[in-house]
C-alpha positions, 0 to 999 in steps of 0.5 A: 411047908415042904422044901419046895415051898421054902424060899431062897435068895438067888444072887446074880453077882454080875448085876450087883452095882454095890449101891448098898440099898440092900444093906440100908433096908435090912438095917432099917428093918432090924435096927430101926436105923441105917446101920450097914455094919449091923445089916444081915446082908453085906456088900463086899467090893473085893476089887473095884467094880466087883460087888458081892452081896454076901449073906446066909445061904441056909446050908442044907446041913446047917453047920452053924446051928449044929455048932452052937453050944447053947441052942441060940440058932434054930431053923425056921421050918417054914422058910429054912432060914437060921434064926437067932435067939438073942437071949441064948447067944453067948458070942462064942463064935462057934457058928462063925467058925463052922460056917463055910462062908463065915457069914454069922457076924458079931457086931459091936453094940449087938448082944448076939450074932447076926444072920439073915433070917429071910425076913420071915420069907419076904426079904426086903433086900430083894424088894429094894434091889428089884425096885432099883432095877438091878435085880441082883437078888431074886426070891425063888423056891429053895433049890437043891443042895448043890446049888445052895453050896455053890454060894456057901463061900467067902466073898473073896472066893465068890469074886474070883470067877467074876474077876476072871470073866469080867476083868479077864485077869488072874484074881491072884494078881488083883486081890 
C-alpha cells in the first residue's frame, strides 16, 4: 500500500472524556480480558478534567524499530504500525528510550513490550469511541510527518496547551 492508504488515528484531546472504553476494548482484543495496564492505548489525566489518550504515533523514522537490537519490532507495510515479535523481544528498554513519546511499555506479566499495532488497520479504540459519541479518536489516512510528530510527545507535554486553553492557567502551576 502507498503512504496515502496507510491508516492513522487522529486524536482530539478536547473530546476525550477519560471514560477509558478504549483501554477496555484494547485489552479485551489483545489479552482476552479487561486489563487496562496491558492496553496498547492509555488514557492519562495529567490534571483532573484533562484526558490524554496516548499510544504509538508511528513516527516516520521509527526510532523504536531502529533502536531494537534483536529485530523484535518491525513495521507493518500495509498499515505503517509497529508490530512486536514477542519471541524476539528481550525487554531491554531501548525502544522506550528511543521513542520521543515514551510509548512502548513493559507490563508485569507480559513477555515483551507492548505497542499499538492499529489492530491491523481496524482500530477497535476508534470504533468504541465513536459508538460512545465522544469521537476523540478518528481513523484517517496517514498524514505527513509534521502532523505525526506533533503528537509524538509525552502525556504531560500534550496536556500543556490544553491546560492553557481550557483552564486558562500556566501548566507549571497545576502539573
